[in-house]
C-alpha positions in Angstrom: -11.3 11.9 -9.5 -13.3 9.9 -6.6 -13.9 6.0 -6.6 -16.7 6.5 -8.9 -15.3 8.2 -11.6 -12.4 6.2 -11.6 -14.6 3.0 -11.8 -16.5 4.2 -14.9 -12.7 5.4 -16.6 -11.7 1.4 -16.3 -14.7 0.8 -18.1 -14.2 3.3 -20.6 -10.8 2.2 -21.4 -11.5 -1.1 -21.1 -9.9 -2.7 -18.1 -12.7 -3.7 -15.8 -14.3 -6.9 -16.6 -18.1 -7.5 -15.2 -19.2 -10.4 -13.1 -23.2 -10.6 -12.9 -23.3 -14.2 -11.4 -24.2 -14.1 -7.6 -20.7 -14.5 -5.8 -20.3 -16.1 -2.2 -18.2 -13.7 -0.1 -16.6 -17.3 2.0 -13.5 -17.5 -0.1 -15.4 -17.5 -3.7 -14.9 -13.9 -4.7 -11.3 -14.1 -3.3 -10.8 -16.8 -5.6 -11.5 -14.7 -8.0 -9.3 -11.8 -7.4 -6.3 -13.9 -7.4 -7.4 -15.6 -10.4 -8.6 -12.3 -12.1 -4.4 -11.3 -11.1 -4.4 -7.3 -12.1 -7.3 -6.9 -13.7 -10.2 -5.2 -12.3 -13.5 -6.9 -11.3 -16.7 -5.2 -10.6 -19.0 -7.8 -9.1 -22.4 -6.6 -9.5 -24.2 -9.3 -7.1 -22.2 -10.8 -3.9 -24.9 -12.8 -2.0 -25.9 -11.0 0.9 -24.7 -7.5 0.1 -26.8 -4.4 -1.2 -24.3 -3.0 -2.4 -22.0 -4.3 -5.4 -17.8 -4.7 -5.0 -15.1 -3.6 -6.8 -12.0 -5.2 -6.7 -8.1 -5.0 -8.4 -7.9 -1.2 -8.8 -4.3 -0.3 -7.9 -3.1 -3.9 -8.8 -0.8 -2.3 -11.6 1.5 0.5 -11.7 -0.2 1.3 -15.0 -3.4 1.7 -13.0 -1.9 3.8 -10.7 -0.8 5.7 -13.1 -4.1 6.1 -15.1 -5.7 6.8 -11.6 -3.2 9.5 -11.1 -3.6 11.1 -14.8 0.6 10.3 -15.2 2.5 7.9 -16.6 4.1 5.2 -14.5 7.8 6.5 -14.5 6.4 9.3 -13.2 4.9 8.5 -10.2 7.6 8.4 -7.8 8.7 11.7 -8.8 4.6 13.3 -8.3 4.5 11.1 -4.6 7.6 12.3 -3.8 6.5 16.1 -4.4 3.3 15.2 -2.9 5.2 14.2 0.7 7.4 17.0 0.6 5.2 20.0 -0.4 1.2 18.5 0.8 -2.0 21.1 -0.1 -4.5 21.8 2.0 -7.8 20.4 0.6 -10.9 22.1 0.5 -14.3 21.2 2.1 -17.5 20.2 -0.3 -20.8 19.2 0.4 -21.8 15.5 1.2 -24.1 14.8 -0.9 -26.2 11.9 -1.6 -25.3 10.2 1.1 -28.3 8.0 3.5 -28.1 6.3 6.5 -28.7 2.7 7.1 -28.9 0.1 9.9 -25.9 0.2 12.1 -25.1 -3.5 10.7 -22.6 -5.4 8.9 -25.0 -7.5 7.7 -25.5 -6.7 4.2 -22.2 -4.9 3.5 -19.7 -7.5 1.2 -17.3 -8.4 4.3 -14.8 -11.2 2.9 -13.5 -14.3 4.0 -10.1 -15.0 2.1 -8.6 -17.9 3.4 -9.6 -21.2 5.4 -6.6 -19.8 7.7 -8.4 -16.8 8.6 -10.0 -16.2 11.9 -12.7 -14.7 10.2 -14.4 -12.4 7.6 -12.2 -9.3 6.8 -12.6 -5.8 5.8 -9.0 -4.9 4.5 -9.5 -2.4 2.4 -10.7 0.3 4.8 -9.1 3.6 6.8 -9.6 4.8 10.3 -10.1 8.5 9.9 -9.5 10.0 13.2 -9.0 13.7 14.8 -7.2 14.9 17.9 -7.4 18.6 19.0 -3.2 18.8 19.1 -2.6 16.9 15.9 -4.8 16.9 13.6 -6.4 14.7 11.5 -5.2 11.3 10.6 -6.1 8.3 8.3 -4.2 4.8 8.9 -5.1 1.2 7.2 -6.3 -1.1 9.2 -7.5 -4.4 8.7 -10.9 -5.1 10.5 -12.2 -8.9 11.3 -15.9 -9.0 12.1 -16.8 -10.5 15.1 -20.6 -10.0 14.8 -22.9 -7.5 12.8 -22.3 -4.6 15.4 -18.4 -5.4 16.2 -15.2 -5.8 14.8 -11.7 -6.0 16.0 -9.0 -3.8 14.4 -5.1 -4.8 14.0 -3.8 -1.7 15.4 0.1 -1.1 15.4 1.8 1.0 18.2 1.6 4.4 16.0 -0.5 7.4 15.3 -4.0 5.8 15.7 -2.9 4.5 19.4 -1.1 7.7 19.9 -4.7 9.2 19.5 -6.4 6.8 21.4 -3.9 6.8 24.5 -4.7 10.6 23.9 -8.4 10.2 24.9 -10.0 8.8 21.1 -12.8 6.9 21.1 -15.0 7.8 18.0 -13.6 7.8 14.3 -15.2 7.0 11.1 -13.6 4.1 9.0 -14.4 4.5 5.6 -13.9 2.3 2.3 -14.0 2.9 -1.2 -12.0 6.2 -1.6 -9.6 7.8 -4.6 -6.6 6.6 -5.6 -4.3 9.3 -4.4 -6.3 9.4 -0.7 -5.2 5.3 -1.1 -1.7 6.3 -1.4 -1.9 9.2 0.7 -3.2 7.1 3.8 -0.5 4.2 3.0 2.4 7.4 3.2 4.2 7.0 6.8 5.7 10.0 8.0 5.0 12.3 11.4 2.2 12.6 13.8 1.6 16.2 12.4 1.5 15.9 9.0 -2.1 15.2 7.4 -2.2 12.2 4.8 -5.2 14.4 3.3 -2.8 17.0 2.2 -0.3 14.4 0.5 -3.4 13.3 -1.5 -4.4 16.2 -2.3 -1.1 17.1 -4.0 -1.2 14.4 -6.1 -5.0 15.3 -7.5 -7.9 17.5 -6.2 -9.1 15.2 -3.2 -12.0 17.0 -1.0 -13.1 16.5 2.3 -16.7 16.1 3.0 -18.0 16.6 6.5 -20.5 13.7 7.7 -21.5 12.5 11.4 -19.3 15.6 12.6 -16.5 14.0 11.0 -14.0 15.3 8.0 -13.5 12.6 6.1 -12.4 11.8 2.3 -15.2 11.5 -0.3 -16.2 7.8 0.3 -18.4 5.1 -0.6 -18.7 3.4 2.6 -18.5 5.4 5.6 -18.9 3.5 9.5 -19.0 5.4 12.2 -17.1 3.4 15.0 -16.7 3.7 18.6 -14.0 1.8 20.6 -15.5 0.0 23.5 -12.3 -0.7 25.4 -12.2 -4.4 25.2 -9.6 -6.2 23.5 -11.0 -9.3 21.5 -8.7 -12.3 19.1 -7.7 -10.9 16.1 -5.8 -13.2 13.5 -4.8 -15.4 11.7 -4.4 -12.7 8.7 -2.5 -14.2 5.4 -0.4 -10.5 5.1 1.6 -9.2 3.2 4.4 -11.6 2.8 2.2 -14.5 1.7 2.4 -16.2 5.3 -0.1 -16.3 8.3 0.2 -13.4 10.7 -0.2 -14.4 14.2 -3.3 -14.2 16.8 -3.0 -11.2 19.2 -5.3 -9.3 21.4 -6.3 -6.1 19.8 -8.9 -3.0 20.2 -12.7 -3.9 19.7 -14.9 -1.3 18.0 -19.0 -1.0 18.0 -20.4 0.3 14.8 -22.9 3.3 15.8 -23.9 4.7 12.2 -23.5 3.3 8.2 -23.7 6.1 5.3 -23.7 4.7 1.8 -25.3 6.2 -1.4 -27.7 4.6 -3.9 -25.0 3.6 -5.9 -21.8 3.0 -3.3 -19.6 0.4 -4.6 -17.2 -1.3 -1.7 -13.6 -2.1 -2.2 -12.6 -5.2 -1.8 -9.0 -6.4 -1.6 -7.3 -9.4 -1.3 -4.6 -9.8 1.2 -1.1 -10.2 -0.3 -2.4 -9.8 -3.4 -1.3 -7.9 -6.6 -3.2 -4.7 -5.2 -1.8 -5.1 -1.4 1.4 -5.0 -2.5 1.4 -2.4 -5.1 -0.5 0.6 -1.9 1.7 -1.1 0.8 5.4 -0.6 -1.3 4.5 1.9 -4.0 4.5 4.5 -1.2 7.4 3.7 0.7 9.4 4.0 -2.0 9.1 7.9 -2.2 10.0 8.2 1.8 12.9 5.8 0.5 14.0 7.7 -2.2 13.7 11.1 -0.1 15.9 9.5 2.5 18.6 8.7 0.4 18.4 11.7 -1.7 19.4 13.4 1.1 23.1 11.6 0.6 23.5 10.6 -2.6 21.9 11.6 -6.6 18.8 9.1 -6.0 17.8 8.2 -9.4 14.7 5.2 -8.8 13.1 3.1 -5.9 11.1 0.1 -6.3 9.9 -2.0 -3.4 9.6 -6.1 -4.6 7.3 -8.4 -5.2 8.9 -10.7 -4.1 9.9 -9.2 -1.4 5.8 -8.7 -0.1 6.8 -5.1 -1.4 7.8 -4.4 2.5 11.1 -5.8 3.4 13.3 -6.2 -0.2 13.9 -2.7 -2.0 16.1 -2.3 -4.9 17.6 1.6 -4.8 19.3 3.2 -8.0 21.9 6.2 -7.6 24.1 8.3 -9.7 27.1 7.2 -8.3 29.9 10.2 -7.8 32.2 9.3 -4.3 33.2 6.0 -3.9 31.0 5.6 -0.4 28.1 6.1 -2.3 27.2 3.1 -2.0 27.2 2.4 1.6 25.8 5.9 2.3 22.9 4.7 0.3 22.5 1.5 2.1 22.1 3.0 4.9 19.6 6.0 4.2 17.4 3.6 2.6 17.1 1.8 5.6 16.2 4.8 7.7 13.9 5.5 5.1 12.1 2.6 5.3 12.7 0.6 9.6 10.6 -2.3 8.0 12.6 -3.1 4.9 15.2 -6.6 5.7 17.2 -6.3 2.3 18.5 -3.8 -0.1 20.5 -3.7 -3.2 22.2 -0.4 -4.5 22.3 -0.5 -7.8 24.0 2.3 -10.9 21.3 4.3 -12.5 21.5 1.8 -15.9 19.6 -0.8 -14.0 15.8 -1.1 -14.4 15.0 -1.8 -10.9 11.9 -3.0 -11.0 13.3 -6.2 -13.4 14.8 -8.5 -11.0 17.2 -10.1 -13.7 18.5 -7.0 -14.5 18.9 -6.5 -10.5 20.4 -9.9 -10.4 22.8 -9.5 -13.3 24.1 -6.4 -11.6 24.6 -8.3 -8.7 26.4 -10.8 -10.5 29.1 -9.2 -12.2 29.3 -5.6 -9.9 29.2 -6.8 -6.3 32.2 -8.1 -4.0 31.2 -10.0 -0.7 34.4 -8.3 1.0 33.8 -5.0 0.3 29.8 -4.2 -0.5 28.1 -5.7 2.1 26.8 -4.1 5.2 25.3 -6.4 7.7 23.0 -4.9 10.8 22.6 -7.4 13.7 20.4 -7.4 16.5 17.9 -4.2 15.0 14.6 -3.9 15.2 12.4 -6.2 12.1 8.9 -6.4 10.7 6.3 -8.0 12.4 5.3 -9.4 9.0 8.6 -11.1 8.7 8.2 -14.4 10.5 12.1 -15.5 10.2 12.7 -12.3 12.7 12.4 -13.0 16.7 8.9 -13.3 17.6 9.1 -11.6 20.7 11.3 -9.0 20.3 11.0 -8.7 16.4 15.1 -8.2 16.0 16.6 -9.3 12.8 19.2 -8.5 10.8 19.4 -6.6 8.0 21.8 -6.6 4.6 22.8 -4.1 2.0 24.5 -5.0 -1.0 26.0 -2.3 -2.8 26.0 -3.3 -6.1 27.8 -0.3 -7.9 30.4 -0.2 -10.6 33.8 1.1 -8.3 34.7 4.9 -9.8 37.9 3.5 -10.6 36.9 1.1 -13.0 36.1 1.1 -16.7 32.1 1.2 -16.7 32.4 0.0 -20.4 33.6 -3.2 -19.0 30.6 -4.0 -16.6 27.9 -2.9 -19.6 26.3 -4.9 -21.6 27.0 -4.3 -25.7 24.9 -3.2 -27.6 24.1 -5.1 -30.9 25.0 -5.0 -34.1 21.5 -4.8 -35.6 17.9 -5.4 -34.3 15.4 -7.9 -36.9 11.9 -9.4 -36.3 12.1 -12.5 -36.7 8.3 -13.0 -38.2 10.1 -10.9 -40.9 12.3 -14.2 -42.4 9.7 -16.6 -42.2 7.5 -18.2 -45.0 
């Protein structure tokens, strides 16, 4: 399913709410997104925009599962397999696209928070090509400077490598399918094509448009780096804290393509959808890393940790040192993770009370604690060293010792189950 088809499915399933009243892209849309929680919204009338907005499409595991046509508990295995195997996508014709003025004026670019440096596109991906490494998809927030220019937040990763190798023009794509969203958010080697992951998750063809081979998208902006730098930020990011102002790369809008039925995908920074799309693709990389050393059962990036800094890993423990091995492997699987809890497979990694119970009843600080000092952390963590980003990482082995009776650490089953309403008059 492309995004348009997924929107139709959400409506068919009764999961979508439509708003016909005119709404302001300055603060009001963001407030509605926040109020809606994990409910998808279709905003038909965004002030000044020629196309509507869709938001919160991946704001829960259930919605992602709907987009992948699987059960929520099958997501991790499905993404892990797609990352391992991949599948080269087919190329189909780019039908029904039309070119509009290369101006951002009539697109629903939102101002989310008063603290933000300006209006932001927070849900689009750069699709770039390099002769040696091929195609790369990566998310980059972009602050609007004026109707022809954006300033993109670019980390020292693959797009920056492409730029250092001479890349100037790229496609900035908004409004893609759920598999493409997840594929683009997955981190692996520079030689890997994120579209192969997306296509392994579900049929995800590419199209050729304006000289670029890109995923099917609702809005395609052909951009060119100008060589200029500009202040970018502040921006309230994944951890609900403001990211700092930096000098970042400026891109000029050269061409814009939409369709008659295009819809713009808007994402609320630090909202449920942001956390799901950032955290969920980290889970299979952690799973695959841990599974190399111990039998990994499940992984979850917690929402309280911004779906970025905190992870819970469940293992099937077979050796006394499996918990410690899992801690090291989990940090290797996601370098930005700050704290990780290793639990037994009977613990629901998505339930914070269950994880806390495991820590309370199975963890001992003198034997199950790993502290790593002076290591590189995440730029999203405001408590890390602001210049070097060095931090302290901590792992907690909350697994049952193999020489102990497991029944001593298990919740007993109740004698019977009843429904209170059956006993009330």
